[in-house]
N, C-alpha and C positions, 0 to 999 in steps of 0.2 A: 448734157441736155442742150439741144439747139436753142438759139435765141428766139424769143417770141417777137414776131413783127407786129408792131402796133398798127391799127387801122389808120390810113391816111385820110385826112379831111378832103372833101372835093375842092377842085380848083375853080374859083369863081372870078369871072371877068366883069367887074362892075361897069366899066366903060361901055362895053358891048351891051350889057343888060339895060342900061339907062338910055341908050340910043334907040332901042326898039320902041315901036308904037305902043306895044303892051309889054312893058318890062316885066320880066319874071326871072326867077333864079332857080336853076335846077340843082337841087341839093344832092342828087345822086344817092337817095336814101337806100335803095336796095343794095347797091354794091357796098355802101358803108355798113349797112346792117350785117351783110354777109361777112364783111371783114371783121366787124365786132364779134359776131358769133364765133368766127374762127379764132379770134383772139381769146374769147372767153373759154372756148374748148381747150385751147393751149394752156390757159391758166389753170383750168380744172385738171387737166392731165398732169401739169407740173405739180400742183398741190397734192394730187393723188399719189404721184410718184414720191413726193416728199414724205407723205404720210407712211407709205410703204417702207421707205428708207429709215424713217424714224422708228417704225415698228420693228424693222429688222435689227436696227441698232439697239433698241430696247431689249429685244430678245437676246441679242448677243450679250448685252450688259447684264441682263438677269441671269443668263447662264454663267457668265463670269462671276457674278456675285454669288450664285449658288455654289459654283466650283470653289471659290475662295472661302465661302462659309464652310463647305464640307472639308476643305483642306485645313481651315482653322480649327474645326471641330476635331479632325483627325490629329492635328498637331497638339491640341489641348489634351486629347485622350492619351496621345503618346507621351506628352509632358507629365500627365498625371501618373501614367505607368512608370515613367522614369523616376518620378518623385517617390512612388511606392517602392520601386526597386532600390532607390537610394536609401530610403528608411530601413528597408530590410537589410541592405548591405551595412549600414551603420550599426544596426542591431547585431548583425553577425560579427562585425569588427569589435563591438563592445564586448560581446560574449567571448570572442577570441582573446581580447585584451585581459578580461577577467581570468579566463582559463590560463593564459600565459603567466599572469601573476601567481595564480595558484600553483602552476607547474614550477615556476621559479622558486616559490616558497617550499614546495615539496623537494626540489633538487637541493636547495640550501639545507633543508632538514636532513636529507639523506647524506649530504656532505658532512654535516655535523656528526651524524651517527657513525659515518665511516671514520671520521677523525677520532671519535670516542673509542670506536672498536680498535682502531690502530693503536691508540694509547693503551687500551686494555691488553691488546696482544703484546705490546712492548713490555708492559708491566709483568704479564704472565711469563713472557720469555725471560725477562730478567730474574723473576722468582724461580723459574725452572733452572736457569744457569746457576743461581745461588744454591738451589737444592742439589743440583749435580755436583757443585763444588763441595758442599757440606758432605754429601754422600761419599765422594772421592776421599775427602779428608778423614771421614769416619772409617772408611775401608783401610786407608793407609794406617790410621791409628790402631785399628783392629789387627791388621797384619803385623804391625810393630809389636802390639801386645802379644800376639801369638808367637812371634819370633822370640820375644823376651821370655815368654813362658817356656818355649822349647829350649832356649839357652839355659834358663834357670833350672829346668828339669834335668838337662844334661849335666849341669854342674852339681846338682843336688841328688844325683842318683844314689850315692852311698847313704846320705842322710834319709832319703825316702825309703830306701831298703830297710834301714834301721827302724824307721817309723812303722813300716808294714809288719816287720817281723817281731819287733820288741814291744811296740806300743799298740798293735792291733788297728792300724789305719789302712783303708783301701780306697781306691778311686775308680769310679765307673762312669761311663757315658751312657745316660739313660735315654736321652732324646738329642735332637740336633741342638748344639750349643747349650746342653744341660749336663752338669757334672754332679755325680752323687758321691759324697764323702761319707764313709762308714767308719765308726770308731767303736772299738771294744777294749777290754782290759782297763776300764775306767772305774766300774763299780766293784769294790773289793768283795762285796757279798755275792756278786755274780759276774765273773770275768767275761762271760760270753754275752752279757747284756749289750744290746746294740744301740748306739746313738748315731744320728745321721742328719745331714743337711743337704739340700739341693741348691746349686748355684747356677743362675742363668747368666751366661756370658755372651748372649746374642747382641748386646749393645755395650757401649763403652762403660756405662754405669752399670755395674754388676748388681743383680738382685738375688734374693734368697726366697723362692716361693714357699718352701716348706722346711721345717726344722722339727726333729723328733728327738727329745721333747723340745718344747718351745723355750728358747733362751732369752731371758730379759736383756742381756748385754749384747744380743745379736745386732741391733741397729748401729751401735757404736763400733763394733768390730767390722761391720760391713763398710761403714763410712771410712774407717782407717784403711781398709783394703782398696777402696776406690781412689783414695788419695795417694797411697804409696805404691800400689800394684804389687805388693809383696805377698805372694800366695803362701810361701813357707811360714812366714810369721803369722799369717791369718790362720793357718791350720793349727799351729801351736796354741794360738789364743783361743780358738774354738774348742780345742781339746781341754784347755784349762777351764773354760767356761762350763763345759759339761761336768768336769770334776767338781767345780764349785756348786753346780746344780745338785749333784749327788750328795755332797756334804750338807747342803741346806735341806735336802730331802731327808737324810738320816737324822739331822738335828731336829727336824719337825716331828720325826717318829720317836725322838728321845733315845736314839741309839748312839748319840755322841755326847 
C-alpha cells in the first residue's frame, strides 16, 4: 500500500501580512480541504482494504480451523476404530490363548494315552512271548511224552501182546488225543463183560472223561500216572481196580 501524504498547512508570511494597509491572512482553505478530503479518502481506502484483508484472513483461518476440526474428528474416529480393532484383536488373542492351552492339554492327554497304550502293548507283547514260550515248552514236553510212549510201547510189545491175548485188554483211538482202553476177562461170571476208560492226552495233565463202570480209585490212579508217566503200570492198576470193583459187586450180592 502506498504511503498516504498528509495535507500540508498553508505557508503564511506574517511580515508581509502586517505591512499591508489592511492586513489579512489567506488560509488557502479550498486547497487544504481538498487535500484533507484526499487524505480522508486514502484513509478510508486503507481501512477498507485492511478490513478485506482481515476478512480474508478470517476466512482462511476459519477454513483452517474447519479443516483441522474435520481432520481431528477423522483422527478421533480412526483412533476409535483402532481401539475397537485393538479390543477385538485382544479378544481374539485371548481366545487363541485359551484354545492354545486347551490344545496343549489335549496333546498332553493324548501323549499320556499313547504312553499308556505303549505300556499296554509292551505288557501284551510280553504276555504273548511268555505264552508262546509256554506253548513251545508244552509242545516240547508233549513230543517228549509221545516219544517216551512210543519207546515204551516198542519196549513193551511182548507184554502188551500178552495183555491183549491173555488178559483181554485192547487200545483204540476214538478221537483226536483220546484213547479208549477196553478190558475183558475180569468178571469170572461173564468173561466177555466189558470194562473201559477213556483217557484225554491233549494236555500234559491227563484226564479221564468217562469210565465204565465208575471207579472210586480212579482219581488216585490218574494222579499217579500224571506224576510217573508210566502207562504200563497205570493199565495194570486200572485192571486191578476193575477186579476189586467186581469183587465188591459180588460181595454186595452175597456171592462171595
